[in-house]
C-alpha positions as semicolon CSV with decimal commas, in nm:
position;residue;x (nm);y (nm);z (nm)
1;M;0,939;1,324;-1,827
2;A;0,600;1,423;-1,969
3;H;0,339;1,595;-1,759
4;L;-0,028;1,505;-1,752
5;P;-0,223;1,701;-2,014
6;E;-0,374;2,026;-1,891
7;D;-0,728;1,890;-1,936
8;V;-0,650;1,596;-1,706
9;R;-0,493;1,821;-1,444
10;A;-0,799;2,048;-1,462
11;A;-1,031;1,749;-1,415
12;F;-0,848;1,650;-1,096
13;R;-0,847;2,011;-0,973
14;F;-1,224;2,050;-1,022
15;F;-1,293;1,707;-0,871
16;A;-1,083;1,789;-0,562
17;F;-1,250;2,127;-0,524
18;Y;-1,605;1,990;-0,541
19;L;-1,516;1,698;-0,314
20;A;-1,360;1,919;-0,045
21;N;-1,629;2,186;-0,080
22;G;-1,909;1,935;-0,018
23;T;-2,067;2,002;-0,359
24;L;-1,978;1,685;-0,548
25;V;-2,271;1,562;-0,764
26;M;-2,536;1,748;-0,568
27;E;-2,832;1,550;-0,707
28;L;-2,682;1,235;-0,555
29;L;-2,513;1,368;-0,240
30;E;-2,704;1,683;-0,141
31;D;-2,857;1,524;0,170
32;F;-2,524;1,395;0,303
33;D;-2,229;1,576;0,455
34;Y;-1,993;1,308;0,337
35;R;-1,674;1,497;0,420
36;P;-1,629;1,365;0,776
37;V;-1,672;1,006;0,651
38;V;-1,450;1,033;0,346
39;M;-1,180;1,247;0,501
40;A;-1,165;1,095;0,850
41;F;-0,911;0,840;0,737
42;G;-0,690;0,845;0,432
43;S;-0,833;0,522;0,292
44;G;-1,174;0,671;0,207
45;L;-1,020;0,965;0,026
46;E;-0,776;0,730;-0,143
47;Q;-1,063;0,513;-0,270
48;V;-1,260;0,812;-0,401
49;F;-0,962;0,937;-0,601
50;A;-0,882;0,585;-0,725
51;I;-1,235;0,542;-0,861
52;F;-1,225;0,886;-1,023
53;A;-0,886;0,815;-1,184
54;N;-0,976;0,460;-1,291
55;V;-1,296;0,572;-1,465
56;L;-1,155;0,893;-1,616
57;D;-1,098;0,851;-1,990
58;V;-0,855;1,059;-2,193
59;D;-0,839;1,067;-2,572
60;A;-0,521;1,066;-2,783
61;A;-0,508;1,447;-2,773
62;G;-0,504;1,445;-2,392
63;S;-0,861;1,570;-2,353
64;V;-1,086;1,424;-2,087
65;T;-1,389;1,263;-2,252
66;N;-1,600;1,153;-1,953
67;Y;-1,544;1,380;-1,654
68;G;-1,910;1,354;-1,547
69;D;-1,904;0,974;-1,552
70;A;-1,587;0,955;-1,343
71;E;-1,721;1,209;-1,096
72;Y;-2,055;1,028;-1,069
73;R;-1,900;0,686;-1,006
74;A;-1,687;0,830;-0,726
75;A;-1,997;0,999;-0,584
76;Q;-2,183;0,668;-0,593
77;W;-1,913;0,509;-0,377
78;I;-1,942;0,800;-0,131
79;R;-2,321;0,765;-0,122
80;K;-2,292;0,390;-0,051
81;V;-2,052;0,456;0,237
82;C;-2,288;0,717;0,385
83;D;-2,616;0,536;0,308
84;A;-2,610;0,157;0,348
85;G;-2,948;0,134;0,173
86;Y;-2,819;0,292;-0,147
87;E;-2,766;0,048;-0,434
88;V;-2,489;0,133;-0,678
89;D;-2,621;0,083;-1,030
90;P;-2,449;-0,067;-1,213
91;P;-2,241;-0,238;-0,944
92;F;-1,875;-0,143;-0,943
93;A;-1,647;-0,352;-1,162
94;D;-1,320;-0,464;-1,004
95;W;-1,117;-0,231;-1,229
96;E;-1,318;0,072;-1,111
97;V;-1,230;0,027;-0,744
98;A;-0,877;-0,111;-0,787
99;L;-0,609;0,082;-0,601
100;P;-0,310;0,136;-0,829
101;L;0,021;0,017;-0,694
């Protein structure tokens, strides 16, 4: 069985670190302590990781090509959950928020 490429594993490690540390996309989330909201129940954390994984793009060599985009889209979902007045732009596509089986 093949393992995920090192670059992909590193992307998930950094994403998890910033998420848990409260420092995910500071320009979008700096005014919100989103951790109690996202981590209070498994479903919020599950959705954040699903969006990150769905948006993350990997090239044929196994290198992540859009870490910042994937991180930002996940952060937008967090911001919307914490701030009902925040408008996600562009709106999420179904494939971005789909929970893999």
